[in-house]
C-alpha positions as CSV (number, residue, x, y, z in Angstrom):
1,M,-27.1,-27.7,-2.3
2,K,-23.5,-26.4,-1.9
3,Y,-22.1,-26.4,1.5
4,K,-21.1,-22.6,1.3
5,Y,-24.8,-21.7,0.6
6,I,-25.8,-23.8,3.7
7,K,-23.3,-21.9,5.8
8,K,-24.6,-18.6,4.6
9,I,-28.2,-19.5,5.2
10,H,-27.3,-20.7,8.6
11,L,-25.6,-17.5,9.4
12,Y,-28.3,-15.2,8.1
13,A,-31.0,-17.2,9.9
14,C,-29.0,-16.7,13.1
15,L,-28.5,-13.0,12.5
16,A,-32.2,-12.5,11.8
17,T,-33.1,-13.9,15.2
18,V,-30.6,-12.3,17.4
19,A,-32.2,-8.9,18.1
20,L,-35.6,-10.3,19.2
21,L,-34.1,-13.3,21.0
22,T,-32.0,-10.8,23.0
23,M,-35.1,-8.9,23.9
24,F,-36.7,-12.2,25.1
25,I,-33.6,-13.2,27.0
26,I,-33.6,-9.8,28.9
27,T,-37.4,-9.9,29.6
28,S,-37.2,-13.6,30.6
29,Y,-34.5,-12.7,33.1
30,M,-36.6,-9.9,34.5
31,M,-39.5,-12.4,34.8
32,I,-37.3,-14.9,36.6
33,H,-36.2,-12.3,39.1
34,H,-39.7,-11.1,39.6
35,S,-38.9,-9.3,42.9
36,W,-36.4,-6.9,41.1
37,V,-39.2,-5.3,39.1
38,D,-41.8,-2.9,40.5
39,H,-45.2,-4.6,39.8
40,E,-47.3,-1.9,41.4
41,L,-50.0,-0.6,39.1
42,V,-51.1,3.1,38.9
43,K,-54.8,2.8,39.1
44,T,-57.3,5.5,38.0
45,E,-60.9,5.4,37.2
46,K,-63.4,7.7,35.5
47,K,-67.1,7.7,34.4
48,V,-68.2,8.6,30.9
49,E,-71.5,9.3,29.4
50,L,-72.7,7.0,26.7
51,K,-75.0,8.5,24.1
52,N,-74.6,5.6,21.8
53,L,-73.0,2.4,22.7
54,P,-70.1,1.5,20.4
55,K,-71.0,-1.5,18.2
56,T,-68.4,-1.9,15.6
57,D,-64.6,-2.2,16.0
58,S,-64.1,1.2,14.4
59,D,-66.6,2.7,17.0
60,W,-64.6,1.1,19.8
61,K,-61.4,2.4,18.3
62,Q,-62.8,5.8,18.3
63,F,-64.2,5.4,21.8
64,A,-60.7,4.2,23.0
65,Q,-59.0,7.2,21.2
66,D,-61.5,9.6,22.8
67,N,-60.9,8.3,26.3
68,N,-57.1,7.9,26.2
69,I,-57.3,4.1,26.2
70,E,-54.2,2.5,24.7
71,G,-53.8,-1.0,23.3
72,R,-56.2,-3.3,21.6
73,K,-59.5,-4.8,22.5
74,I,-58.7,-8.3,24.0
75,R,-61.9,-9.4,25.7
76,E,-65.6,-8.7,25.6
77,Q,-67.9,-10.2,28.1
78,V,-71.5,-10.0,29.3
79,D,-72.3,-11.2,32.8
80,K,-75.6,-12.9,33.9
81,N,-77.2,-9.5,34.8
82,G,-76.5,-8.1,31.3
83,N,-73.6,-5.8,32.2
84,Q,-71.0,-5.6,29.6
85,T,-67.2,-5.5,30.2
86,I,-64.7,-4.7,27.5
87,T,-61.0,-4.9,28.2
88,F,-58.3,-3.1,26.2
89,A,-54.6,-4.1,26.9
90,S,-51.1,-3.1,25.9
91,A,-47.7,-3.9,27.2
92,G,-47.9,-0.8,29.4
93,G,-51.2,-1.4,31.0
94,S,-54.9,-1.9,30.5
95,A,-58.3,-0.4,30.7
96,K,-61.5,-2.1,31.7
97,I,-64.7,-0.5,30.5
98,V,-67.8,-1.6,32.5
99,I,-71.3,-0.8,31.0
100,P,-74.2,-1.5,33.2
101,K,-77.2,-2.9,31.4
102,D,-79.8,-0.2,32.1
103,E,-77.5,2.9,32.3
104,D,-76.2,5.4,29.8
105,Q,-72.9,5.8,31.8
106,A,-69.7,3.6,31.7
107,T,-66.9,3.2,34.2
108,I,-63.4,3.0,32.8
109,A,-60.7,1.6,35.1
110,Y,-57.2,2.3,33.9
111,E,-54.2,0.2,35.2
112,E,-50.8,1.6,34.1
113,K,-47.6,-0.4,34.6
114,K,-44.3,0.9,35.8
115,T,-41.4,0.8,33.3
116,G,-39.9,-2.6,34.4
117,N,-43.3,-4.3,34.4
118,A,-44.1,-2.7,31.0
119,I,-40.9,-4.2,29.5
120,I,-42.1,-7.6,30.7
121,G,-45.5,-6.8,29.1
122,I,-43.7,-6.7,25.8
123,H,-42.5,-10.3,26.4
124,R,-46.1,-11.3,26.8
125,Q,-47.6,-9.7,23.8
126,S,-48.7,-12.2,21.1
127,G,-51.1,-12.6,18.2
128,Y,-52.4,-10.5,15.4
129,G,-55.0,-8.0,15.8
130,G,-55.1,-4.4,16.8
131,S,-53.1,-1.5,15.2
132,W,-50.3,-2.0,12.7
133,Y,-47.5,-2.3,15.3
134,Y,-49.2,-5.3,17.0
135,N,-49.4,-7.0,13.6
136,L,-45.8,-6.1,12.8
137,Y,-44.7,-7.4,16.1
138,A,-46.7,-10.7,15.5
139,F,-45.1,-10.9,12.0
140,L,-41.6,-10.5,13.5
141,L,-42.3,-13.3,16.0
142,D,-43.4,-15.5,13.0
143,L,-40.2,-14.7,11.2
144,I,-38.1,-15.6,14.3
145,G,-39.9,-19.0,14.4
146,I,-39.1,-19.6,10.7
147,G,-35.5,-18.4,11.2
148,L,-35.0,-20.8,14.1
149,I,-36.3,-23.6,12.2
150,V,-34.0,-22.8,9.3
151,F,-31.1,-22.3,11.6
152,T,-31.7,-25.7,13.2
153,I,-32.1,-27.6,9.9
154,T,-29.0,-26.0,8.3
155,G,-27.1,-26.6,11.5
156,I,-28.0,-30.4,11.4
157,I,-26.9,-30.5,7.7
158,M,-23.6,-28.9,8.6
159,W,-23.1,-31.1,11.6
160,F,-23.6,-34.3,9.5
161,K,-21.2,-32.9,6.8
162,L,-18.4,-32.0,9.2
163,L,-18.7,-34.7,11.8
164,K,-20.3,-37.7,10.1
165,N,-17.5,-40.2,11.3
166,N,-16.9,-38.7,14.8
167,K,-18.4,-40.9,17.5
168,L,-18.2,-38.2,20.2
169,A,-20.1,-35.8,17.9
170,W,-22.9,-38.4,17.5
171,I,-23.0,-38.9,21.2
172,I,-23.5,-35.1,21.7
173,F,-26.0,-35.0,18.9
174,I,-28.1,-37.8,20.3
175,S,-27.9,-36.6,23.8
176,G,-29.4,-33.3,22.8
177,F,-32.5,-35.2,21.5
178,V,-32.6,-37.2,24.8
179,Y,-32.4,-34.1,26.8
180,I,-35.2,-32.4,24.9
181,A,-37.3,-35.6,25.1
182,A,-36.7,-35.8,28.9
183,I,-37.6,-32.1,29.5
184,T,-40.8,-32.5,27.4
185,F,-41.8,-35.7,29.3
186,V,-41.2,-34.0,32.6
187,L,-43.2,-30.9,31.7
188,M,-46.1,-32.8,30.3
189,T,-46.4,-35.1,33.3
190,W,-45.8,-32.4,36.0
């Protein structure tokens, strides 16, 4: 492949990842400086009558819409007494629905995050499932991963093309692998 195409691919792979990586850098900084962000949750609770217990995903989606529950269903549990708990979550908060076994009433506990904490919640979103914007976000994360792989491979090709006889360049290149291997080893054994 011609060198000019490698350079263009390298550039476009970089540009494609910049916006979302910038968001991850900002939210990572907010997570590192945890005390700078207000982590207090606004908690409310309400009881609702259940004529029919939702069974399908579309029933739960309608239930969530009727009760101002945002996000996607992330967890469904039944405890040893037969009480069911369904949790919906989004970057901005969560709602936990507790349905006692022998009652036709459910308790919904809402937890709403303040703005800074909600921004950090965007950083923690992952996976497909839920409404279209969750799937779009997951797809964009996949594109970032592919873009970073392409960026790395084309960068290595360019490195070899330009600096194949430069000993200092080889020392820097190999030290990068040694650094990553050392960090991986430390994190795996910690």
